[in-house]
C-alpha positions as CSV (number, residue, x, y, z in Angstrom):
1,M,38.0,89.3,60.3
2,R,36.6,90.2,63.4
3,N,35.5,87.6,65.6
4,R,33.7,87.7,68.7
5,Y,33.4,84.5,70.9
6,K,32.0,83.9,74.1
7,G,31.5,80.4,75.7
8,F,31.4,78.9,79.1
9,L,31.2,75.0,80.0
10,L,29.0,74.0,83.1
11,A,30.1,70.5,83.5
12,I,29.3,68.0,86.0
13,L,30.9,64.4,86.5
14,F,29.6,61.6,88.6
15,S,32.4,58.9,88.8
16,V,31.3,55.7,91.1
17,I,33.4,52.6,90.9
18,F,32.5,49.5,92.3
19,V,35.4,47.0,92.8
20,G,34.4,43.4,93.6
21,S,35.8,39.6,93.1
22,I,33.7,37.3,90.7
23,C,36.0,34.1,90.3
24,G,38.7,36.1,91.3
25,Q,38.3,38.9,88.5
26,P,38.0,42.5,89.8
27,E,34.7,44.4,88.3
28,T,34.6,48.0,87.7
29,S,31.7,50.7,86.8
30,V,31.8,53.9,85.7
31,D,28.9,56.4,85.4
32,L,29.6,59.7,83.7
33,R,27.2,62.7,83.4
34,Y,27.8,66.3,82.2
35,I,26.1,69.4,81.4
36,Y,27.6,71.6,78.4
37,H,26.5,75.0,77.4
38,M,27.7,77.3,74.6
39,D,27.1,80.7,73.4
40,Q,28.6,82.0,70.3
41,D,28.5,85.4,68.3
42,V,30.7,85.4,65.0
43,K,30.7,88.9,62.5
44,G,32.9,89.5,59.7
45,N,34.3,89.8,56.4
46,G,36.5,87.2,54.7
47,F,36.7,83.4,54.5
48,F,35.1,81.1,57.4
49,S,35.0,77.6,57.8
50,S,33.5,76.0,61.2
51,Y,32.4,72.3,62.2
52,Q,30.9,71.3,65.5
53,T,29.5,68.2,66.8
54,T,27.7,67.3,70.1
55,D,27.4,63.4,71.1
56,V,25.1,62.3,74.2
57,T,24.1,58.7,74.8
58,N,22.2,57.7,71.7
59,L,22.1,61.5,70.2
60,T,24.2,63.3,67.9
61,L,23.8,66.9,66.6
62,S,26.4,68.3,64.0
63,N,26.6,71.4,62.1
64,M,28.9,72.9,59.7
65,A,29.3,76.1,57.6
66,H,31.9,77.5,55.3
67,G,32.0,80.3,52.7
68,S,33.8,83.6,51.5
69,G,32.0,87.2,52.1
70,S,30.0,88.6,54.7
71,Y,29.0,86.7,57.6
72,D,26.8,87.5,60.8
73,Y,26.2,84.4,63.0
74,E,24.8,83.7,66.4
75,S,24.2,80.1,68.2
76,K,23.2,78.5,71.4
77,L,23.8,75.0,72.6
78,D,22.6,73.3,75.6
79,S,23.4,69.5,75.9
80,R,22.5,67.3,79.3
81,N,23.6,63.7,79.5
82,G,21.8,62.2,82.6
83,A,22.2,65.8,84.8
84,K,20.1,68.7,85.6
85,Y,20.7,72.0,86.8
86,D,18.3,73.8,89.3
87,E,19.1,77.4,88.7
88,K,17.0,78.1,92.0
89,N,18.6,76.0,94.3
90,D,22.2,76.2,92.6
91,A,22.4,72.6,92.6
92,Y,22.9,69.5,90.3
93,T,20.7,66.5,90.4
94,L,20.9,63.3,88.6
95,T,18.1,62.5,85.8
96,S,17.5,59.2,83.5
97,D,16.8,61.6,80.6
98,R,19.3,62.9,77.9
99,G,18.8,65.8,75.6
100,V,20.3,68.6,73.2
101,T,18.7,71.7,71.9
102,F,20.5,74.0,69.5
103,M,19.1,77.5,68.0
104,E,21.3,79.6,65.5
105,S,21.0,82.5,63.2
106,A,22.9,83.3,60.2
107,D,23.0,86.0,57.5
108,F,25.5,85.4,54.6
109,S,26.4,87.2,51.3
110,Y,28.9,85.8,49.1
111,A,31.8,87.9,48.0
112,P,35.5,86.8,46.9
113,A,38.2,87.4,49.4
114,S,42.1,87.4,49.3
115,M,44.9,87.9,51.6
116,Q,48.4,87.6,51.8
117,M,49.9,84.9,54.1
118,G,53.3,86.4,54.3
119,K,55.8,89.3,53.3
120,Y,57.2,87.6,50.3
121,S,53.8,85.4,49.3
122,L,51.3,86.2,46.6
123,P,48.1,87.0,47.7
124,I,45.5,83.9,47.9
125,A,42.1,84.0,46.8
126,F,39.0,82.6,48.5
127,Q,36.1,82.2,46.0
128,S,33.9,80.0,48.0
129,K,30.1,80.1,47.9
130,G,28.6,79.4,51.1
131,A,27.2,76.2,52.6
132,E,25.5,75.3,55.9
133,K,24.5,71.8,57.2
134,T,22.5,70.9,60.4
135,C,22.1,67.3,61.0
136,L,20.0,65.4,64.1
137,K,20.4,61.5,64.9
138,N,18.2,59.8,67.5
139,Y,19.3,56.3,67.9
140,I,16.5,55.4,70.0
141,S,14.0,56.0,67.6
142,N,16.4,55.7,64.7
143,V,15.3,58.8,63.1
144,S,17.4,61.4,61.2
145,M,16.6,64.9,60.4
146,N,18.7,67.2,58.1
147,A,18.7,70.9,56.4
148,R,21.4,71.4,54.0
149,F,22.2,74.4,51.9
150,N,25.1,74.8,49.4
151,Y,26.3,77.2,46.6
152,L,25.0,79.9,48.4
153,D,25.1,83.6,47.1
154,T,23.0,84.8,50.1
155,L,21.5,83.1,53.0
156,S,19.1,84.5,55.9
157,K,18.2,81.5,58.4
158,N,16.7,81.0,61.8
159,L,17.0,77.5,63.0
160,S,16.0,75.6,66.3
161,S,16.2,71.8,67.0
162,E,16.0,69.4,69.8
163,L,17.0,65.8,70.6
164,Y,15.7,63.9,73.6
165,W,15.3,60.6,75.1
166,K,14.2,59.0,78.4
167,L,14.2,55.6,79.6
168,A,12.6,54.3,82.9
169,S,12.0,50.9,84.2
170,S,11.0,49.1,87.5
171,E,10.5,45.7,88.4
172,D,9.2,43.8,91.2
173,E,8.5,40.0,92.1
174,F,5.3,40.0,89.7
175,E,5.6,42.6,87.1
176,F,8.4,44.5,85.0
177,N,7.7,48.0,83.5
178,L,9.8,49.7,80.7
179,D,8.8,53.3,79.8
180,S,10.6,54.8,77.0
181,D,10.2,58.4,75.1
182,A,12.3,59.8,72.1
183,R,11.8,63.3,70.4
184,T,13.3,64.6,67.3
185,K,12.5,68.2,66.2
186,L,13.7,70.5,63.7
187,N,12.3,74.0,62.7
188,F,13.7,76.6,60.4
189,E,13.0,79.6,58.2
190,A,15.3,80.4,55.6
191,A,15.5,82.8,52.5
192,F,18.2,81.7,50.1
193,S,19.9,82.1,46.7
194,G,21.7,78.7,45.6
195,S,20.7,75.1,46.7
196,G,18.8,73.8,49.5
197,H,17.7,70.2,50.7
198,V,15.5,69.0,53.5
199,G,15.9,65.0,54.5
200,V,14.2,63.1,57.2
201,L,14.9,59.0,57.2
202,D,13.6,56.3,59.4
203,M,15.6,53.5,60.1
204,S,13.5,51.8,62.7
205,Q,12.5,48.8,60.5
206,D,15.5,47.7,58.7
207,E,18.9,49.3,57.8
208,H,18.5,48.4,54.1
209,D,14.8,49.3,54.0
210,A,14.7,52.8,55.4
211,D,11.4,54.6,55.3
212,I,12.1,58.2,53.6
213,L,9.8,60.5,55.1
214,I,11.0,63.7,53.6
215,D,13.4,64.2,50.6
216,E,13.4,67.5,48.9
217,D,15.8,69.6,46.8
218,Y,15.5,73.0,45.6
219,R,17.7,75.1,43.4
220,G,17.5,79.0,42.7
221,T,15.9,81.9,44.8
222,Y,13.6,80.3,47.6
223,Y,11.8,81.2,50.8
224,I,11.3,77.9,52.8
225,T,9.6,77.5,56.6
226,K,9.6,73.8,57.7
227,N,8.4,72.6,61.4
228,M,9.3,69.0,61.6
229,S,8.9,66.7,64.7
230,H,8.9,62.8,65.4
231,E,8.1,61.1,68.9
232,D,8.5,57.7,69.7
233,V,6.8,56.1,72.9
234,Y,7.3,52.8,74.1
235,K,5.5,51.0,77.1
236,L,6.0,47.7,78.2
237,K,4.2,46.0,81.0
238,Q,4.8,42.4,81.7
239,Q,3.9,40.1,84.3
240,I,6.5,37.8,85.8
241,D,5.5,34.1,86.3
242,D,7.6,31.5,88.3
243,W,9.0,28.4,86.2
244,L,6.5,26.1,87.9
245,P,3.7,28.2,89.9
246,C,3.7,25.7,92.7
247,C,0.3,25.3,94.5
248,S,-1.3,27.6,92.0
249,G,-2.8,25.2,89.1
250,G,0.7,23.7,88.7
251,F,1.4,22.5,85.3
252,A,-2.2,23.3,84.0
253,D,-1.7,26.8,84.9
254,M,1.4,27.4,82.9
255,N,2.0,29.7,80.1
256,L,1.3,28.0,76.8
257,S,5.0,28.9,75.7
258,D,6.6,27.1,78.7
259,K,4.7,23.8,78.6
260,K,6.1,22.8,75.2
261,P,9.6,22.6,76.4
262,F,8.8,21.8,79.8
263,K,6.8,18.8,79.7
264,S,5.9,17.1,83.0
265,A,4.0,14.0,84.5
266,T,1.0,15.2,86.6
267,G,2.0,15.5,90.5
268,V,5.4,15.0,90.1
269,F,7.1,17.8,88.3
270,D,4.2,20.1,87.8
271,C,4.6,21.5,91.6
272,T,0.6,20.8,92.2
273,C,0.1,21.1,95.8
274,F,0.9,17.2,97.4
275,K,-1.5,15.6,99.7
276,V,-0.2,12.3,101.5
277,P,-2.5,9.4,100.2
278,T,-4.3,7.3,102.7
279,E,-2.9,4.3,101.2
280,A,0.0,3.5,98.5
281,Q,-0.8,3.8,94.8
282,F,1.0,1.1,93.8
283,P,1.2,-1.3,96.9
284,R,4.0,-3.9,97.3
285,I,3.3,-7.5,96.3
286,Y,4.8,-9.8,98.9
C-alpha cells in the first residue's frame, strides 16, 4: 500500500504564570492557546485503519475509517484555540473564540486482501468491509451530529464540518453584559452500498430527556445529501444594584427579591438620606 502523507503543525503557545500569596498559599494561572493544521492524502490497495480526534475547549471532532480494498482519501483539518494567524502580516494574535473545520473526500471499493507477515508465516487474510464515521460535539450548545457508514462494498463521499463558539463579557459599575455564540455544522454528499446512519442530538434540556432532532438509518444502495446546521445565541444584559441603594429611594427602591430577606426599619437600615431633626423624636423625661 502506497501512503503519501503530508502534514505540518502551526502552533502558538501563550503561557502566563501569576504567582501571589493569599493566606500564605501561592496561586498559579496558565493560559494555553494554539493553532493546528493538517493536510492528508492517502491512496492504495490493501487493509487500512485510522482514527483521529481534535479537542478544542468545549469542542470535539472525531473521525475514523477502516476496511480492505481500494482506498483514495484526502482531508484537511484546522483548529484554533483562542489564537488567530494573520497571513498578510505573518503574526499571531489572541482571540476570544474557538473553532474547528474539517473537510474530507473518500472513495472506497471493497476487496479481500491477504499479506504474509514473515518468511515462515501463513498469509493473513483481511476481509473487512469498509466503515467511516465523523462525529461532532459542541458542549456550549450541547448539540452533537454524526454521519456513519458501515458494512460498505463501495463508498464515494465528500464531507465538510464546522464547530465554533465565542464568549465575550464586560462589566462596569452599573451593568454586566454576556454574549455567547455557538455553531455546529455538518454537510455531506455520499453514494454508498452498505449501511448508513445520520443523527443529530440536542441535550441542552436534560441528560435523561434529550431531544432527538434527526435519527435516520439506511441499508442498501443509496445516494444522500445532507446540510445540517445549528446555532445557539445567548445575550445577557443585567443592571447591577447596590445592596442598599443609599440616597436613591432607600429601602423602598430596592428590588422585590432583596426586600424579603433584608427587612429594614425605615430610616435606620434602609440607607435613606438622613436629615438632622430640629428636635429629638423621643425626648428625655427628667
